[in-house]
C-alpha positions as CSV (number, residue, x, y, z in Angstrom):
1,M,-25.5,40.3,72.2
2,L,-25.9,37.0,70.5
3,T,-27.6,33.9,71.7
4,N,-27.5,30.8,69.7
5,T,-30.8,29.0,69.7
6,G,-29.3,25.8,68.7
7,Y,-31.9,25.4,65.8
8,R,-30.2,24.1,62.7
9,V,-31.5,25.1,59.4
10,P,-31.2,23.8,55.9
11,E,-27.7,24.2,54.4
12,K,-28.9,24.6,51.0
13,P,-28.9,28.2,49.9
14,E,-32.5,28.2,48.5
15,C,-33.7,27.3,51.9
16,L,-31.9,29.9,54.0
17,M,-34.7,32.5,54.0
18,T,-37.4,30.1,55.5
19,H,-37.4,31.1,59.1
20,R,-39.4,33.9,61.0
21,I,-39.3,35.4,64.6
22,I,-42.5,36.9,66.1
23,T,-43.6,38.0,69.5
24,D,-47.2,37.3,70.8
25,T,-49.2,39.6,73.1
26,E,-48.0,37.5,76.2
27,K,-44.5,38.6,75.3
28,R,-43.4,35.1,74.3
29,L,-40.8,34.9,71.5
30,W,-41.5,32.3,68.5
31,I,-39.1,31.1,66.0
32,F,-40.5,29.1,63.1
33,F,-38.2,27.5,60.7
34,Q,-37.8,24.8,58.0
35,S,-35.8,21.9,59.2
36,H,-33.2,19.6,57.4
37,Y,-36.2,17.4,56.6
38,R,-38.2,20.2,54.9
39,S,-40.8,20.1,57.9
40,L,-41.9,23.2,59.5
41,A,-40.5,23.4,63.1
42,F,-40.8,25.9,65.8
43,G,-39.4,26.8,69.2
44,F,-40.1,29.6,71.7
45,S,-38.5,31.5,74.6
46,E,-40.3,32.8,77.6
47,D,-37.3,34.8,79.1
48,G,-36.6,37.3,76.4
49,G,-34.3,35.0,74.3
50,Q,-32.1,33.6,77.0
51,T,-33.1,30.1,76.6
52,W,-35.1,28.2,73.9
53,T,-37.3,25.1,73.9
54,S,-36.2,22.0,71.8
55,P,-37.4,22.3,68.3
56,Q,-40.8,20.6,67.7
57,E,-42.4,19.6,64.3
58,L,-45.5,21.6,63.3
59,L,-46.2,20.5,59.7
60,P,-44.2,18.0,57.7
61,D,-43.1,18.4,54.0
62,I,-43.6,22.0,53.4
63,S,-42.9,23.8,50.1
64,G,-41.3,27.2,49.8
65,P,-41.7,30.0,52.2
66,F,-44.4,30.4,55.0
67,S,-45.8,33.2,57.0
68,A,-46.5,33.7,60.8
69,A,-48.2,36.4,62.7
70,A,-49.5,37.1,66.3
71,G,-53.2,37.6,67.1
72,A,-55.1,38.9,69.9
73,G,-55.2,37.1,73.3
74,G,-51.7,35.3,72.9
75,M,-53.0,33.6,69.6
76,V,-50.4,32.8,66.7
77,F,-51.1,32.0,63.2
78,V,-49.0,30.2,60.7
79,V,-49.8,29.5,57.1
80,A,-47.8,27.2,54.7
81,R,-48.1,24.9,51.7
82,K,-47.2,21.3,51.5
83,T,-45.2,19.9,48.6
84,N,-47.3,18.7,45.6
85,H,-50.4,19.9,47.5
86,P,-52.8,22.7,46.2
87,D,-54.4,23.8,49.6
88,I,-53.2,26.2,52.2
89,Y,-52.7,25.0,55.7
90,L,-53.6,27.2,58.6
91,L,-52.2,26.4,62.1
92,V,-53.5,28.2,65.1
93,W,-52.1,28.6,68.5
94,N,-54.9,29.4,70.9
95,G,-52.7,30.1,73.8
96,S,-52.4,26.5,75.1
97,Q,-52.3,24.2,72.0
98,W,-52.0,24.0,68.3
99,S,-54.8,23.2,65.8
100,E,-54.6,22.5,62.1
101,G,-57.0,23.5,59.2
102,V,-57.2,23.8,55.6
103,L,-58.6,26.8,53.8
104,P,-61.3,25.7,51.4
105,S,-60.1,25.7,47.7
106,P,-62.3,28.0,45.7
107,G,-62.5,25.9,42.6
108,K,-59.6,24.2,40.8
109,Q,-56.7,26.1,41.1
110,V,-52.9,25.9,41.8
111,I,-51.5,28.0,44.6
112,T,-48.6,29.7,43.0
113,A,-46.9,31.5,45.9
114,S,-46.6,31.1,49.5
115,P,-49.5,32.8,51.6
116,L,-49.4,35.8,53.7
117,V,-51.0,36.0,57.2
118,A,-52.1,38.9,59.5
119,G,-53.9,38.5,62.8
120,G,-57.0,40.8,63.3
121,S,-59.0,41.8,66.3
122,G,-60.5,38.8,68.5
123,Q,-60.2,35.7,66.5
124,E,-60.0,37.1,63.0
125,V,-57.0,36.0,60.7
126,H,-56.5,37.3,57.2
127,V,-54.9,35.2,54.6
128,V,-53.8,36.7,51.2
129,Y,-52.3,34.4,48.4
130,A,-51.9,34.1,44.6
131,A,-53.5,31.4,42.6
132,R,-53.7,30.3,38.9
133,G,-56.9,28.5,37.5
134,Y,-56.2,24.8,36.3
135,S,-58.1,25.3,33.0
136,S,-58.3,29.2,32.5
137,G,-54.8,29.9,33.2
138,E,-55.9,33.2,34.9
139,W,-53.7,34.5,37.8
140,A,-55.4,36.2,40.7
141,V,-54.6,37.4,44.1
142,K,-57.1,36.3,46.8
143,H,-58.0,37.3,50.3
144,S,-59.6,35.2,52.9
145,L,-60.9,36.4,56.1
146,L,-61.5,33.6,58.7
147,E,-63.3,33.7,62.3
148,T,-61.3,31.0,63.9
149,G,-63.7,30.5,66.8
150,K,-66.7,30.2,64.6
151,G,-65.3,28.3,61.7
152,E,-66.5,31.1,59.3
153,I,-64.7,32.1,56.2
154,F,-65.3,35.0,53.9
155,D,-63.4,35.1,50.4
156,R,-62.9,38.4,48.7
157,P,-61.1,38.4,45.4
158,V,-58.5,41.4,45.1
159,P,-59.4,43.5,41.9
160,L,-57.2,44.6,39.2
161,I,-54.4,42.2,40.0
162,S,-55.5,39.3,37.7
163,A,-55.0,38.4,34.1
164,P,-54.8,35.4,31.8
165,Q,-51.2,34.4,31.7
166,P,-50.6,31.1,30.1
167,E,-46.9,31.5,29.8
168,W,-44.3,30.6,32.5
169,P,-42.9,32.3,34.5
170,P,-46.0,34.5,35.2
171,R,-45.9,38.1,34.7
172,L,-48.0,38.6,38.0
173,E,-45.3,38.1,40.8
174,F,-47.3,38.5,43.9
175,L,-44.8,36.2,45.8
176,R,-41.7,34.6,43.9
177,E,-40.8,31.2,44.7
178,S,-37.4,32.4,45.6
179,L,-35.2,33.6,48.5
180,Y,-37.3,36.7,49.3
181,W,-40.9,37.9,49.8
182,A,-42.2,39.9,46.9
183,G,-45.3,40.9,48.7
184,D,-46.4,41.9,52.1
185,I,-49.6,42.7,54.1
186,A,-50.2,44.8,57.2
187,L,-53.2,45.9,59.4
188,D,-53.2,49.6,60.4
189,S,-54.6,50.8,63.6
190,E,-58.2,51.1,62.2
191,S,-58.3,47.6,61.1
192,S,-57.7,48.2,57.5
193,L,-55.6,45.5,55.6
194,H,-52.9,46.8,53.4
195,L,-51.3,44.9,50.5
196,A,-48.1,45.8,48.5
197,C,-46.8,43.6,45.9
198,S,-44.6,43.4,42.8
199,V,-46.4,43.4,39.3
200,F,-44.6,43.3,36.0
201,S,-45.6,46.4,34.1
202,G,-44.6,45.2,30.6
203,S,-40.9,46.4,31.1
204,H,-40.2,46.6,34.7
205,Y,-41.3,45.1,38.1
206,Q,-43.3,47.7,40.1
207,I,-44.7,48.0,43.5
208,Y,-48.6,48.3,43.7
209,H,-50.7,49.0,46.7
210,S,-54.3,48.5,47.8
211,F,-56.3,48.2,51.0
212,C,-59.4,46.7,52.4
213,R,-61.2,48.9,54.8
214,G,-62.3,47.0,57.9
215,A,-63.3,43.6,58.4
216,S,-66.5,44.0,56.5
217,G,-65.0,46.3,53.7
218,Q,-64.1,45.6,50.0
219,W,-60.7,46.0,48.2
220,G,-60.1,49.4,46.5
221,A,-58.3,49.8,43.2
222,F,-54.6,49.1,43.1
223,S,-52.3,52.2,42.6
224,P,-48.6,52.2,41.7
225,L,-46.0,53.4,44.5
226,T,-43.1,53.2,42.0
227,A,-42.6,53.9,38.4
228,A,-40.2,52.7,35.6
229,P,-37.3,52.9,34.5
230,F,-36.0,50.8,37.4
231,H,-37.1,47.5,38.8
232,S,-38.6,47.9,42.3
233,T,-39.0,44.8,44.5
234,H,-39.1,43.5,48.0
235,P,-41.9,45.7,49.6
236,R,-42.5,45.5,53.3
237,L,-45.3,47.2,55.2
238,L,-45.5,48.4,58.8
239,A,-48.4,50.2,60.5
240,G,-47.4,53.7,61.8
241,Q,-47.9,55.2,65.2
242,V,-50.7,57.5,64.0
243,N,-54.3,56.0,63.3
244,G,-54.5,54.8,59.8
245,E,-50.9,55.6,58.9
246,I,-48.8,53.1,57.1
247,H,-45.2,52.8,56.0
248,A,-43.9,51.1,52.9
249,F,-40.3,50.2,52.2
250,L,-38.8,48.7,49.1
251,Q,-35.5,48.1,47.2
252,R,-34.8,49.8,43.6
253,E,-32.3,48.1,41.6
254,K,-29.8,50.4,39.8
255,E,-26.3,49.8,38.5
256,G,-24.0,49.0,41.3
257,G,-26.5,47.6,43.6
258,H,-30.0,48.2,45.3
259,T,-31.2,51.4,47.0
260,L,-33.4,51.0,50.0
261,I,-36.4,53.4,49.9
262,G,-39.1,54.3,52.3
263,L,-42.4,56.4,52.1
264,S,-45.4,56.9,54.2
265,R,-49.2,57.0,53.7
266,S,-51.1,59.6,55.9
267,P,-54.4,58.9,57.6
268,E,-55.9,60.8,54.8
269,G,-54.7,58.3,52.2
270,K,-51.9,60.4,50.6
271,W,-48.6,58.9,49.9
272,G,-45.7,61.0,50.8
273,S,-42.2,61.6,48.9
274,E,-39.7,58.9,48.7
275,K,-36.8,58.9,51.3
276,T,-33.5,57.3,50.5
277,I,-32.3,55.2,53.4
278,A,-29.3,53.1,52.1
279,V,-27.5,52.8,48.7
280,N,-25.4,50.3,47.1
281,L,-26.9,47.4,48.7
282,K,-25.4,44.1,47.6
283,G,-27.6,41.6,49.2
284,D,-30.9,40.4,47.9
285,F,-32.9,40.3,51.1
286,P,-36.0,42.6,52.1
287,A,-35.5,45.1,54.8
288,E,-37.2,44.5,58.1
289,P,-39.2,47.3,59.6
290,V,-40.1,47.2,63.3
291,K,-42.2,49.4,65.6
292,T,-40.5,50.7,68.8
293,P,-41.0,53.4,71.3
294,S,-38.5,55.6,69.6
295,G,-40.3,55.1,66.2
296,T,-39.9,53.0,63.1
297,A,-36.5,51.0,63.2
298,L,-35.4,49.6,59.9
299,Y,-32.8,46.9,59.7
300,W,-31.3,45.6,56.4
301,S,-28.3,43.4,55.3
302,Y,-25.2,45.2,54.3
303,G,-21.7,43.7,53.8
304,G,-22.8,40.4,55.4
305,G,-23.9,41.9,58.7
306,I,-27.1,43.9,59.7
307,S,-27.4,47.7,59.9
308,R,-30.2,49.9,61.4
309,S,-31.6,53.3,61.1
310,L,-34.7,55.2,62.7
311,F,-37.0,55.9,59.6
312,G,-37.9,59.6,59.4
313,I,-35.4,60.6,62.2
314,S,-32.1,62.1,61.5
315,C,-29.8,59.6,63.1
316,P,-26.6,57.8,62.1
317,T,-26.9,54.3,60.6
318,E,-25.4,51.7,63.1
319,K,-24.1,48.2,62.4
320,I,-26.0,46.0,64.9
321,V,-24.8,42.5,63.8
322,K,-21.3,42.2,62.5
323,E,-21.1,38.4,62.1
324,K,-21.8,37.4,58.5
325,V,-25.5,36.3,58.1
326,T,-27.2,34.8,55.2
327,S,-30.7,35.9,56.1
328,F,-32.7,37.3,59.0
329,S,-36.2,38.4,60.5
330,A,-37.1,40.7,63.1
331,C,-39.6,41.6,65.8
332,S,-39.9,43.9,68.7
333,S,-41.0,43.3,72.4
334,L,-41.1,46.0,74.9
335,E,-37.8,48.2,74.4
336,K,-36.0,45.5,72.7
337,V,-35.7,44.3,68.9
338,F,-34.9,40.6,68.4
339,L,-33.3,39.6,65.2
340,A,-33.1,35.9,64.2
341,C,-30.3,35.4,62.0
342,S,-29.1,32.5,59.8
343,G,-25.6,31.9,59.7
344,L,-22.5,29.8,60.6
345,S,-22.0,28.6,64.2
346,G,-18.8,26.7,64.2
347,D,-19.2,24.6,61.0
348,K,-22.9,24.4,61.3
349,T,-25.5,26.4,59.7
350,S,-27.9,27.4,62.5
351,I,-30.2,30.2,63.8
352,F,-28.9,32.7,66.4
353,V,-30.7,35.6,68.0
354,A,-29.3,39.1,68.3
355,K,-30.9,41.7,70.7
356,D,-30.9,45.4,69.9
357,R,-32.1,48.1,72.5
358,I,-33.4,51.4,71.1
359,D,-33.4,54.2,73.8
């Protein structure tokens, strides 16, 4: 079932990935997207996607992709950068209104990639981003934990993902300024924050993983999830049904197309073997994992439409959206999965919503 939201998105190809759909704890659906005027806009639905509010501007003149996440008590968090501005903007919906803040810049630096956000327990929010020092040229990944109600901020540098790299493009590719995310974060059921990112190993891009145990913990060492001789990109993370479990999904570049792969980390911290989900993918978009009552549903672009399978369960792949889409994002609410898709509606490029019920 398709529902057109009426929201137009930029028609330039490099802008078509800049939209996200999420659901908050009050079951309200939110769509955030970059308008034709490069402002960050949003709309929401309170009837399961049947109708949508008119788009409203949230932040003008943004640069590159952004990130959005739901928190406890109906809170919503959005992080973005402005064009030619070094700081990260944090926008918070407290259940009734928006507030805007700026993360303090730890020294002179250039934010080199769009930040990622995850809502923790209470009023906690995690922000992870990559930065380069003005004078040192050192690249690093950084983590900020904020208590939005108290105005407190705790900065934790992420170890072993930093190096002096004066040349361009950087060899550290936490997030590429391109059509897709090259990094992702997720909180597991024990409040540990996990990070997966793409790092250049000298010959190939590989996926590395680390985690920060609890709100007061420190980051552990990074360990590779993949190995050469093939490039591995587009990591996505999702907390599992079991306490402490985390799933990782990525694409491996081979001749003829990309192979979509999934693997799981047990509560004891052991990564299992890789499972091939789909082969010969032609698109250059990350998969979208979503938690459902039946397990983890995984959506990916194939042949212009969107296909779905249940990870770790022997079941056929189904084509959910047959219309040609240029990009999509996904979230779940009760027994339904909502897919926000960029595509042609008549002669206009707009966002429409597809619903998928998994029994």
